[in-house]
Structure formats: structure tokens, C-alpha cells
mmCIF file of the N, C-alpha and C atoms, coordinates in Angstrom:
data_MODEL
# 
_entry.id   MODEL 
# 
loop_
_atom_site.group_PDB 
_atom_site.id 
_atom_site.type_symbol 
_atom_site.label_atom_id 
_atom_site.label_alt_id 
_atom_site.label_comp_id 
_atom_site.label_asym_id 
_atom_site.label_entity_id 
_atom_site.label_seq_id 
_atom_site.pdbx_PDB_ins_code 
_atom_site.Cartn_x 
_atom_site.Cartn_y 
_atom_site.Cartn_z 
_atom_site.occupancy 
_atom_site.B_iso_or_equiv 
_atom_site.pdbx_formal_charge 
_atom_site.auth_seq_id 
_atom_site.auth_comp_id 
_atom_site.auth_asym_id 
_atom_site.auth_atom_id 
_atom_site.pdbx_PDB_model_num 
ATOM 1   N N  . MET A 1 1  ? -67.389  67.864 3.437   1.00 0.00 ? 1  MET A N  1 
ATOM 2   C CA . MET A 1 1  ? -67.023  66.731 2.738   1.00 0.00 ? 1  MET A CA 1 
ATOM 3   C C  . MET A 1 1  ? -67.911  66.474 2.097   1.00 0.00 ? 1  MET A C  1 
ATOM 4   N N  . LYS A 1 2  ? -68.579  65.702 2.716   1.00 0.00 ? 2  LYS A N  1 
ATOM 5   C CA . LYS A 1 2  ? -69.895  64.846 2.527   1.00 0.00 ? 2  LYS A CA 1 
ATOM 6   C C  . LYS A 1 2  ? -70.729  65.630 1.967   1.00 0.00 ? 2  LYS A C  1 
ATOM 7   N N  . ILE A 1 3  ? -70.914  67.344 2.375   1.00 0.00 ? 3  ILE A N  1 
ATOM 8   C CA . ILE A 1 3  ? -72.130  67.560 1.596   1.00 0.00 ? 3  ILE A CA 1 
ATOM 9   C C  . ILE A 1 3  ? -71.713  67.887 -0.188  1.00 0.00 ? 3  ILE A C  1 
ATOM 10  N N  . ARG A 1 4  ? -70.377  68.315 0.253   1.00 0.00 ? 4  ARG A N  1 
ATOM 11  C CA . ARG A 1 4  ? -69.868  68.339 -1.404  1.00 0.00 ? 4  ARG A CA 1 
ATOM 12  C C  . ARG A 1 4  ? -69.941  67.342 -2.083  1.00 0.00 ? 4  ARG A C  1 
ATOM 13  N N  . SER A 1 5  ? -69.484  65.946 -1.999  1.00 0.00 ? 5  SER A N  1 
ATOM 14  C CA . SER A 1 5  ? -69.680  65.047 -3.160  1.00 0.00 ? 5  SER A CA 1 
ATOM 15  C C  . SER A 1 5  ? -71.066  64.704 -3.181  1.00 0.00 ? 5  SER A C  1 
ATOM 16  N N  . ILE A 1 6  ? -72.393  65.188 -2.102  1.00 0.00 ? 6  ILE A N  1 
ATOM 17  C CA . ILE A 1 6  ? -73.615  65.344 -2.625  1.00 0.00 ? 6  ILE A CA 1 
ATOM 18  C C  . ILE A 1 6  ? -74.204  66.266 -3.539  1.00 0.00 ? 6  ILE A C  1 
ATOM 19  N N  . ILE A 1 7  ? -73.614  66.362 -3.622  1.00 0.00 ? 7  ILE A N  1 
ATOM 20  C CA . ILE A 1 7  ? -73.785  68.338 -4.775  1.00 0.00 ? 7  ILE A CA 1 
ATOM 21  C C  . ILE A 1 7  ? -73.208  68.057 -6.423  1.00 0.00 ? 7  ILE A C  1 
ATOM 22  N N  . THR A 1 8  ? -72.183  67.489 -5.639  1.00 0.00 ? 8  THR A N  1 
ATOM 23  C CA . THR A 1 8  ? -71.459  67.152 -6.953  1.00 0.00 ? 8  THR A CA 1 
ATOM 24  C C  . THR A 1 8  ? -72.288  65.905 -7.756  1.00 0.00 ? 8  THR A C  1 
ATOM 25  N N  . THR A 1 9  ? -72.970  65.139 -7.124  1.00 0.00 ? 9  THR A N  1 
ATOM 26  C CA . THR A 1 9  ? -73.620  63.723 -7.646  1.00 0.00 ? 9  THR A CA 1 
ATOM 27  C C  . THR A 1 9  ? -74.835  64.464 -7.906  1.00 0.00 ? 9  THR A C  1 
ATOM 28  N N  . VAL A 1 10 ? -75.226  65.161 -7.776  1.00 0.00 ? 10 VAL A N  1 
ATOM 29  C CA . VAL A 1 10 ? -76.764  65.732 -7.815  1.00 0.00 ? 10 VAL A CA 1 
ATOM 30  C C  . VAL A 1 10 ? -76.565  66.508 -9.174  1.00 0.00 ? 10 VAL A C  1 
ATOM 31  N N  . SER A 1 11 ? -75.113  67.291 -8.821  1.00 0.00 ? 11 SER A N  1 
ATOM 32  C CA . SER A 1 11 ? -74.701  68.425 -10.481 1.00 0.00 ? 11 SER A CA 1 
ATOM 33  C C  . SER A 1 11 ? -74.322  67.161 -11.468 1.00 0.00 ? 11 SER A C  1 
ATOM 34  N N  . ILE A 1 12 ? -74.116  66.367 -11.763 1.00 0.00 ? 12 ILE A N  1 
ATOM 35  C CA . ILE A 1 12 ? -73.644  65.066 -12.669 1.00 0.00 ? 12 ILE A CA 1 
ATOM 36  C C  . ILE A 1 12 ? -75.036  64.359 -13.352 1.00 0.00 ? 12 ILE A C  1 
ATOM 37  N N  . SER A 1 13 ? -75.498  64.192 -11.936 1.00 0.00 ? 13 SER A N  1 
ATOM 38  C CA . SER A 1 13 ? -76.807  63.529 -12.907 1.00 0.00 ? 13 SER A CA 1 
ATOM 39  C C  . SER A 1 13 ? -77.846  64.386 -12.939 1.00 0.00 ? 13 SER A C  1 
ATOM 40  N N  . ALA A 1 14 ? -78.133  65.597 -13.265 1.00 0.00 ? 14 ALA A N  1 
ATOM 41  C CA . ALA A 1 14 ? -78.806  66.566 -13.921 1.00 0.00 ? 14 ALA A CA 1 
ATOM 42  C C  . ALA A 1 14 ? -78.210  67.029 -15.162 1.00 0.00 ? 14 ALA A C  1 
ATOM 43  N N  . VAL A 1 15 ? -76.920  66.909 -15.108 1.00 0.00 ? 15 VAL A N  1 
ATOM 44  C CA . VAL A 1 15 ? -75.955  67.374 -16.105 1.00 0.00 ? 15 VAL A CA 1 
ATOM 45  C C  . VAL A 1 15 ? -76.734  65.972 -17.128 1.00 0.00 ? 15 VAL A C  1 
ATOM 46  N N  . THR A 1 16 ? -76.245  65.006 -16.413 1.00 0.00 ? 16 THR A N  1 
ATOM 47  C CA . THR A 1 16 ? -76.721  63.745 -17.741 1.00 0.00 ? 16 THR A CA 1 
ATOM 48  C C  . THR A 1 16 ? -77.968  63.265 -18.283 1.00 0.00 ? 16 THR A C  1 
ATOM 49  N N  . THR A 1 17 ? -78.931  64.131 -17.367 1.00 0.00 ? 17 THR A N  1 
ATOM 50  C CA . THR A 1 17 ? -80.807  64.019 -17.769 1.00 0.00 ? 17 THR A CA 1 
ATOM 51  C C  . THR A 1 17 ? -80.621  64.492 -18.759 1.00 0.00 ? 17 THR A C  1 
ATOM 52  N N  . LEU A 1 18 ? -80.414  66.048 -18.676 1.00 0.00 ? 18 LEU A N  1 
ATOM 53  C CA . LEU A 1 18 ? -80.228  66.532 -19.293 1.00 0.00 ? 18 LEU A CA 1 
ATOM 54  C C  . LEU A 1 18 ? -79.967  66.385 -21.210 1.00 0.00 ? 18 LEU A C  1 
ATOM 55  N N  . GLY A 1 19 ? -78.906  66.216 -20.810 1.00 0.00 ? 19 GLY A N  1 
ATOM 56  C CA . GLY A 1 19 ? -77.693  65.759 -21.946 1.00 0.00 ? 19 GLY A CA 1 
ATOM 57  C C  . GLY A 1 19 ? -78.935  64.776 -22.540 1.00 0.00 ? 19 GLY A C  1 
ATOM 58  N N  . VAL A 1 20 ? -79.129  63.438 -22.127 1.00 0.00 ? 20 VAL A N  1 
ATOM 59  C CA . VAL A 1 20 ? -79.843  62.495 -22.983 1.00 0.00 ? 20 VAL A CA 1 
ATOM 60  C C  . VAL A 1 20 ? -81.231  63.012 -23.610 1.00 0.00 ? 20 VAL A C  1 
ATOM 61  N N  . LEU A 1 21 ? -81.960  63.376 -22.461 1.00 0.00 ? 21 LEU A N  1 
ATOM 62  C CA . LEU A 1 21 ? -83.159  64.661 -22.793 1.00 0.00 ? 21 LEU A CA 1 
ATOM 63  C C  . LEU A 1 21 ? -83.043  65.203 -23.949 1.00 0.00 ? 21 LEU A C  1 
ATOM 64  N N  . PHE A 1 22 ? -82.029  65.732 -24.566 1.00 0.00 ? 22 PHE A N  1 
ATOM 65  C CA . PHE A 1 22 ? -81.773  66.679 -25.306 1.00 0.00 ? 22 PHE A CA 1 
ATOM 66  C C  . PHE A 1 22 ? -81.485  65.979 -26.642 1.00 0.00 ? 22 PHE A C  1 
ATOM 67  N N  . GLY A 1 23 ? -80.285  65.095 -26.123 1.00 0.00 ? 23 GLY A N  1 
ATOM 68  C CA . GLY A 1 23 ? -80.082  64.066 -27.461 1.00 0.00 ? 23 GLY A CA 1 
ATOM 69  C C  . GLY A 1 23 ? -81.111  63.371 -28.143 1.00 0.00 ? 23 GLY A C  1 
ATOM 70  N N  . TYR A 1 24 ? -82.126  62.728 -27.233 1.00 0.00 ? 24 TYR A N  1 
ATOM 71  C CA . TYR A 1 24 ? -83.016  62.124 -27.483 1.00 0.00 ? 24 TYR A CA 1 
ATOM 72  C C  . TYR A 1 24 ? -84.097  62.495 -28.652 1.00 0.00 ? 24 TYR A C  1 
ATOM 73  N N  . ASP A 1 25 ? -84.388  64.118 -27.785 1.00 0.00 ? 25 ASP A N  1 
ATOM 74  C CA . ASP A 1 25 ? -85.281  64.995 -28.806 1.00 0.00 ? 25 ASP A CA 1 
ATOM 75  C C  . ASP A 1 25 ? -84.618  65.619 -30.200 1.00 0.00 ? 25 ASP A C  1 
ATOM 76  N N  . LYS A 1 26 ? -83.267  65.636 -30.341 1.00 0.00 ? 26 LYS A N  1 
ATOM 77  C CA . LYS A 1 26 ? -82.766  65.831 -31.507 1.00 0.00 ? 26 LYS A CA 1 
ATOM 78  C C  . LYS A 1 26 ? -82.841  64.763 -32.364 1.00 0.00 ? 26 LYS A C  1 
ATOM 79  N N  . LEU A 1 27 ? -82.418  62.919 -31.884 1.00 0.00 ? 27 LEU A N  1 
ATOM 80  C CA . LEU A 1 27 ? -82.404  62.052 -32.865 1.00 0.00 ? 27 LEU A CA 1 
ATOM 81  C C  . LEU A 1 27 ? -83.588  61.796 -33.055 1.00 0.00 ? 27 LEU A C  1 
ATOM 82  N N  . ASN A 1 28 ? -84.540  61.476 -32.033 1.00 0.00 ? 28 ASN A N  1 
ATOM 83  C CA . ASN A 1 28 ? -85.895  61.592 -32.352 1.00 0.00 ? 28 ASN A CA 1 
ATOM 84  C C  . ASN A 1 28 ? -86.763  62.180 -33.106 1.00 0.00 ? 28 ASN A C  1 
ATOM 85  N N  . HIS A 1 29 ? -87.345  62.189 -34.076 1.00 0.00 ? 29 HIS A N  1 
ATOM 86  C CA . HIS A 1 29 ? -87.942  63.474 -34.818 1.00 0.00 ? 29 HIS A CA 1 
ATOM 87  C C  . HIS A 1 29 ? -89.473  62.681 -35.066 1.00 0.00 ? 29 HIS A C  1 
ATOM 88  N N  . HIS A 1 30 ? -90.021  63.025 -33.886 1.00 0.00 ? 30 HIS A N  1 
ATOM 89  C CA . HIS A 1 30 ? -91.995  62.379 -33.832 1.00 0.00 ? 30 HIS A CA 1 
ATOM 90  C C  . HIS A 1 30 ? -92.905  63.440 -35.135 1.00 0.00 ? 30 HIS A C  1 
ATOM 91  N N  . SER A 1 31 ? -92.491  64.069 -35.584 1.00 0.00 ? 31 SER A N  1 
ATOM 92  C CA . SER A 1 31 ? -93.335  64.649 -36.289 1.00 0.00 ? 31 SER A CA 1 
ATOM 93  C C  . SER A 1 31 ? -93.524  63.761 -37.610 1.00 0.00 ? 31 SER A C  1 
ATOM 94  N N  . ASN A 1 32 ? -92.490  62.717 -37.361 1.00 0.00 ? 32 ASN A N  1 
ATOM 95  C CA . ASN A 1 32 ? -92.534  61.891 -39.192 1.00 0.00 ? 32 ASN A CA 1 
ATOM 96  C C  . ASN A 1 32 ? -93.523  60.663 -38.679 1.00 0.00 ? 32 ASN A C  1 
ATOM 97  N N  . ASN A 1 33 ? -93.364  60.556 -37.353 1.00 0.00 ? 33 ASN A N  1 
ATOM 98  C CA . ASN A 1 33 ? -93.814  59.136 -36.817 1.00 0.00 ? 33 ASN A CA 1 
ATOM 99  C C  . ASN A 1 33 ? -95.108  58.809 -37.312 1.00 0.00 ? 33 ASN A C  1 
ATOM 100 N N  . PRO A 1 34 ? -95.739  58.314 -38.075 1.00 0.00 ? 34 PRO A N  1 
ATOM 101 C CA . PRO A 1 34 ? -96.986  57.625 -38.620 1.00 0.00 ? 34 PRO A CA 1 
ATOM 102 C C  . PRO A 1 34 ? -98.009  57.200 -37.326 1.00 0.00 ? 34 PRO A C  1 
ATOM 103 N N  . ASN A 1 35 ? -97.622  56.992 -36.608 1.00 0.00 ? 35 ASN A N  1 
ATOM 104 C CA . ASN A 1 35 ? -98.291  56.647 -35.226 1.00 0.00 ? 35 ASN A CA 1 
ATOM 105 C C  . ASN A 1 35 ? -98.782  57.382 -34.375 1.00 0.00 ? 35 ASN A C  1 
ATOM 106 N N  . LEU A 1 36 ? -98.286  58.454 -34.720 1.00 0.00 ? 36 LEU A N  1 
ATOM 107 C CA . LEU A 1 36 ? -98.619  59.803 -33.874 1.00 0.00 ? 36 LEU A CA 1 
ATOM 108 C C  . LEU A 1 36 ? -99.578  61.138 -34.539 1.00 0.00 ? 36 LEU A C  1 
ATOM 109 N N  . GLN A 1 37 ? -99.472  60.553 -35.740 1.00 0.00 ? 37 GLN A N  1 
ATOM 110 C CA . GLN A 1 37 ? -100.410 61.495 -36.735 1.00 0.00 ? 37 GLN A CA 1 
ATOM 111 C C  . GLN A 1 37 ? -102.255 61.067 -36.386 1.00 0.00 ? 37 GLN A C  1 
ATOM 112 N N  . TYR A 1 38 ? -102.422 61.682 -36.237 1.00 0.00 ? 38 TYR A N  1 
ATOM 113 C CA . TYR A 1 38 ? -104.011 61.795 -36.134 1.00 0.00 ? 38 TYR A CA 1 
ATOM 114 C C  . TYR A 1 38 ? -104.949 61.586 -38.101 1.00 0.00 ? 38 TYR A C  1 
ATOM 115 N N  . GLN A 1 39 ? -105.474 60.469 -37.996 1.00 0.00 ? 39 GLN A N  1 
ATOM 116 C CA . GLN A 1 39 ? -106.311 60.158 -39.438 1.00 0.00 ? 39 GLN A CA 1 
ATOM 117 C C  . GLN A 1 39 ? -107.535 60.744 -39.241 1.00 0.00 ? 39 GLN A C  1 
ATOM 118 N N  . ALA A 1 40 ? -108.490 61.799 -40.168 1.00 0.00 ? 40 ALA A N  1 
ATOM 119 C CA . ALA A 1 40 ? -109.329 61.913 -40.004 1.00 0.00 ? 40 ALA A CA 1 
ATOM 120 C C  . ALA A 1 40 ? -110.493 61.177 -40.632 1.00 0.00 ? 40 ALA A C  1 
ATOM 121 N N  . GLY A 1 41 ? -111.333 60.618 -40.518 1.00 0.00 ? 41 GLY A N  1 
ATOM 122 C CA . GLY A 1 41 ? -112.516 59.823 -41.197 1.00 0.00 ? 41 GLY A CA 1 
ATOM 123 C C  . GLY A 1 41 ? -112.142 58.370 -40.885 1.00 0.00 ? 41 GLY A C  1 
ATOM 124 N N  . THR A 1 42 ? -111.289 58.103 -40.014 1.00 0.00 ? 42 THR A N  1 
ATOM 125 C CA . THR A 1 42 ? -111.096 56.482 -40.361 1.00 0.00 ? 42 THR A CA 1 
ATOM 126 C C  . THR A 1 42 ? -111.373 55.589 -39.256 1.00 0.00 ? 42 THR A C  1 
ATOM 127 N N  . THR A 1 43 ? -112.835 56.514 -38.611 1.00 0.00 ? 43 THR A N  1 
ATOM 128 C CA . THR A 1 43 ? -113.444 55.717 -37.296 1.00 0.00 ? 43 THR A CA 1 
ATOM 129 C C  . THR A 1 43 ? -114.068 54.318 -37.863 1.00 0.00 ? 43 THR A C  1 
ATOM 130 N N  . LYS A 1 44 ? -113.744 53.271 -37.310 1.00 0.00 ? 44 LYS A N  1 
ATOM 131 C CA . LYS A 1 44 ? -114.817 52.412 -37.332 1.00 0.00 ? 44 LYS A CA 1 
ATOM 132 C C  . LYS A 1 44 ? -115.547 52.027 -35.905 1.00 0.00 ? 44 LYS A C  1 
ATOM 133 N N  . TYR A 1 45 ? -116.776 51.630 -36.432 1.00 0.00 ? 45 TYR A N  1 
ATOM 134 C CA . TYR A 1 45 ? -117.445 51.375 -35.282 1.00 0.00 ? 45 TYR A CA 1 
ATOM 135 C C  . TYR A 1 45 ? -117.824 50.296 -35.137 1.00 0.00 ? 45 TYR A C  1 
ATOM 136 N N  . ALA A 1 46 ? -117.952 48.847 -33.861 1.00 0.00 ? 46 ALA A N  1 
ATOM 137 C CA . ALA A 1 46 ? -117.996 47.623 -33.755 1.00 0.00 ? 46 ALA A CA 1 
ATOM 138 C C  . ALA A 1 46 ? -119.227 47.056 -34.050 1.00 0.00 ? 46 ALA A C  1 
ATOM 139 N N  . GLY A 1 47 ? -120.513 47.930 -34.497 1.00 0.00 ? 47 GLY A N  1 
ATOM 140 C CA . GLY A 1 47 ? -121.578 47.389 -34.937 1.00 0.00 ? 47 GLY A CA 1 
ATOM 141 C C  . GLY A 1 47 ? -122.799 48.284 -34.160 1.00 0.00 ? 47 GLY A C  1 
ATOM 142 N N  . PHE A 1 48 ? -122.201 48.965 -33.527 1.00 0.00 ? 48 PHE A N  1 
ATOM 143 C CA . PHE A 1 48 ? -123.258 49.661 -32.541 1.00 0.00 ? 48 PHE A CA 1 
ATOM 144 C C  . PHE A 1 48 ? -124.471 50.823 -33.576 1.00 0.00 ? 48 PHE A C  1 
ATOM 145 N N  . THR A 1 49 ? -124.015 51.118 -34.620 1.00 0.00 ? 49 THR A N  1 
ATOM 146 C CA . THR A 1 49 ? -124.658 52.304 -35.517 1.00 0.00 ? 49 THR A CA 1 
ATOM 147 C C  . THR A 1 49 ? -125.088 51.317 -37.176 1.00 0.00 ? 49 THR A C  1 
ATOM 148 N N  . ASP A 1 50 ? -126.212 51.165 -37.503 1.00 0.00 ? 50 ASP A N  1 
ATOM 149 C CA . ASP A 1 50 ? -126.144 51.015 -39.120 1.00 0.00 ? 50 ASP A CA 1 
ATOM 150 C C  . ASP A 1 50 ? -125.383 51.893 -39.651 1.00 0.00 ? 50 ASP A C  1 
ATOM 151 N N  . GLY A 1 51 ? -125.321 52.099 -40.904 1.00 0.00 ? 51 GLY A N  1 
ATOM 152 C CA . GLY A 1 51 ? -125.108 52.449 -41.974 1.00 0.00 ? 51 GLY A CA 1 
ATOM 153 C C  . GLY A 1 51 ? -125.237 53.841 -41.906 1.00 0.00 ? 51 GLY A C  1 
ATOM 154 N N  . ALA A 1 52 ? -126.365 54.311 -41.806 1.00 0.00 ? 52 ALA A N  1 
ATOM 155 C CA . ALA A 1 52 ? -126.667 55.724 -41.172 1.00 0.00 ? 52 ALA A CA 1 
ATOM 156 C C  . ALA A 1 52 ? -126.602 56.600 -39.899 1.00 0.00 ? 52 ALA A C  1 
ATOM 157 N N  . GLY A 1 53 ? -126.123 55.949 -39.106 1.00 0.00 ? 53 GLY A N  1 
ATOM 158 C CA . GLY A 1 53 ? -125.566 56.567 -38.065 1.00 0.00 ? 53 GLY A CA 1 
ATOM 159 C C  . GLY A 1 53 ? -126.284 56.389 -36.827 1.00 0.00 ? 53 GLY A C  1 
ATOM 160 N N  . SER A 1 54 ? -127.873 55.464 -37.065 1.00 0.00 ? 54 SER A N  1 
ATOM 161 C CA . SER A 1 54 ? -128.446 55.620 -36.377 1.00 0.00 ? 54 SER A CA 1 
ATOM 162 C C  . SER A 1 54 ? -128.365 54.116 -35.278 1.00 0.00 ? 54 SER A C  1 
ATOM 163 N N  . PRO A 1 55 ? -128.351 54.118 -34.087 1.00 0.00 ? 55 PRO A N  1 
ATOM 164 C CA . PRO A 1 55 ? -128.326 53.238 -33.497 1.00 0.00 ? 55 PRO A CA 1 
ATOM 165 C C  . PRO A 1 55 ? -129.041 52.023 -33.802 1.00 0.00 ? 55 PRO A C  1 
ATOM 166 N N  . SER A 1 56 ? -128.157 50.595 -33.936 1.00 0.00 ? 56 SER A N  1 
ATOM 167 C CA . SER A 1 56 ? -129.078 49.415 -34.480 1.00 0.00 ? 56 SER A CA 1 
ATOM 168 C C  . SER A 1 56 ? -129.448 48.963 -33.077 1.00 0.00 ? 56 SER A C  1 
ATOM 169 N N  . ALA A 1 57 ? -130.686 47.805 -33.369 1.00 0.00 ? 57 ALA A N  1 
ATOM 170 C CA . ALA A 1 57 ? -131.297 46.631 -32.512 1.00 0.00 ? 57 ALA A CA 1 
ATOM 171 C C  . ALA A 1 57 ? -130.434 45.963 -32.383 1.00 0.00 ? 57 ALA A C  1 
ATOM 172 N N  . GLY A 1 58 ? -130.429 45.290 -31.570 1.00 0.00 ? 58 GLY A N  1 
ATOM 173 C CA . GLY A 1 58 ? -130.116 44.033 -31.156 1.00 0.00 ? 58 GLY A CA 1 
ATOM 174 C C  . GLY A 1 58 ? -128.271 44.025 -30.555 1.00 0.00 ? 58 GLY A C  1 
ATOM 175 N N  . PRO A 1 59 ? -127.773 42.485 -30.542 1.00 0.00 ? 59 PRO A N  1 
ATOM 176 C CA . PRO A 1 59 ? -126.525 43.039 -29.373 1.00 0.00 ? 59 PRO A CA 1 
ATOM 177 C C  . PRO A 1 59 ? -125.510 43.248 -30.345 1.00 0.00 ? 59 PRO A C  1 
ATOM 178 N N  . ALA A 1 60 ? -124.148 43.926 -30.201 1.00 0.00 ? 60 ALA A N  1 
ATOM 179 C CA . ALA A 1 60 ? -123.517 44.439 -30.790 1.00 0.00 ? 60 ALA A CA 1 
ATOM 180 C C  . ALA A 1 60 ? -122.505 43.756 -31.356 1.00 0.00 ? 60 ALA A C  1 
ATOM 181 N N  . ASP A 1 61 ? -122.077 43.552 -32.597 1.00 0.00 ? 61 ASP A N  1 
ATOM 182 C CA . ASP A 1 61 ? -121.130 43.020 -33.675 1.00 0.00 ? 61 ASP A CA 1 
ATOM 183 C C  . ASP A 1 61 ? -119.582 43.348 -33.469 1.00 0.00 ? 61 ASP A C  1 
ATOM 184 N N  . PHE A 1 62 ? -118.946 42.846 -32.883 1.00 0.00 ? 62 PHE A N  1 
ATOM 185 C CA . PHE A 1 62 ? -117.303 43.322 -32.395 1.00 0.00 ? 62 PHE A CA 1 
ATOM 186 C C  . PHE A 1 62 ? -116.821 42.483 -33.878 1.00 0.00 ? 62 PHE A C  1 
ATOM 187 N N  . THR A 1 63 ? -117.049 42.213 -34.985 1.00 0.00 ? 63 THR A N  1 
ATOM 188 C CA . THR A 1 63 ? -116.622 41.370 -35.806 1.00 0.00 ? 63 THR A CA 1 
ATOM 189 C C  . THR A 1 63 ? -115.585 42.358 -36.573 1.00 0.00 ? 63 THR A C  1 
ATOM 190 N N  . GLN A 1 64 ? -116.082 43.401 -37.160 1.00 0.00 ? 64 GLN A N  1 
ATOM 191 C CA . GLN A 1 64 ? -115.783 44.203 -38.005 1.00 0.00 ? 64 GLN A CA 1 
ATOM 192 C C  . GLN A 1 64 ? -114.486 44.981 -37.448 1.00 0.00 ? 64 GLN A C  1 
ATOM 193 N N  . ALA A 1 65 ? -114.931 45.488 -35.545 1.00 0.00 ? 65 ALA A N  1 
ATOM 194 C CA . ALA A 1 65 ? -113.676 45.967 -34.852 1.00 0.00 ? 65 ALA A CA 1 
ATOM 195 C C  . ALA A 1 65 ? -112.508 45.166 -34.754 1.00 0.00 ? 65 ALA A C  1 
ATOM 196 N N  . ALA A 1 66 ? -112.754 43.535 -34.513 1.00 0.00 ? 66 ALA A N  1 
ATOM 197 C CA . ALA A 1 66 ? -111.517 42.493 -34.180 1.00 0.00 ? 66 ALA A CA 1 
ATOM 198 C C  . ALA A 1 66 ? -110.872 42.085 -35.565 1.00 0.00 ? 66 ALA A C  1 
ATOM 199 N N  . SER A 1 67 ? -111.496 42.765 -37.048 1.00 0.00 ? 67 SER A N  1 
ATOM 200 C CA . SER A 1 67 ? -110.880 42.339 -38.027 1.00 0.00 ? 67 SER A CA 1 
ATOM 201 C C  . SER A 1 67 ? -109.810 43.459 -38.721 1.00 0.00 ? 67 SER A C  1 
ATOM 202 N N  . GLY A 1 68 ? -110.692 44.713 -37.941 1.00 0.00 ? 68 GLY A N  1 
ATOM 203 C CA . GLY A 1 68 ? -109.646 46.057 -38.226 1.00 0.00 ? 68 GLY A CA 1 
ATOM 204 C C  . GLY A 1 68 ? -108.737 46.156 -37.221 1.00 0.00 ? 68 GLY A C  1 
ATOM 205 N N  . ALA A 1 69 ? -108.552 45.443 -36.403 1.00 0.00 ? 69 ALA A N  1 
ATOM 206 C CA . ALA A 1 69 ? -107.650 45.758 -35.036 1.00 0.00 ? 69 ALA A CA 1 
ATOM 207 C C  . ALA A 1 69 ? -106.590 44.868 -35.242 1.00 0.00 ? 69 ALA A C  1 
ATOM 208 N N  . ILE A 1 70 ? -106.616 43.647 -36.082 1.00 0.00 ? 70 ILE A N  1 
ATOM 209 C CA . ILE A 1 70 ? -105.563 42.986 -36.335 1.00 0.00 ? 70 ILE A CA 1 
ATOM 210 C C  . ILE A 1 70 ? -104.911 43.307 -37.884 1.00 0.00 ? 70 ILE A C  1 
# 
């Protein structure tokens, strides 16, 4: 009798898990989520390069990166 209750519990847990995953996938449309979409050309460097793309001499300036993160 104990093995039957274990199998019942595992089966109910599996069906519940699959139902939640299926329901979440149907309700949450991630293709419309702007946080998951890649935007080309929006990379900002933290002062490691000058405007031409060559490395700048001197210490790195993180002001632009900090303001962009805010």
C-alpha cells in the first residue's frame, strides 16, 4: 500500500508541474517582451576607446557607462 501512495503522489506532482509549465507558456508571450529583444548598434563603451575605435591612452572613464545604466 505504501508504494501505491508514493506512485500516486509522484504522478499528481508531475501532472501539476506540466500543467503549470504549459499554462505559464501560454499566458506569458515572451516574444513581445522588450527586455529579451536584441537591439543592434546600442553598445556603449565605458571610455576604453576614442571615437574612432582605437584604445584611448589613460585611465578609463566610467561616467558615460554609469549614466547609461541609470
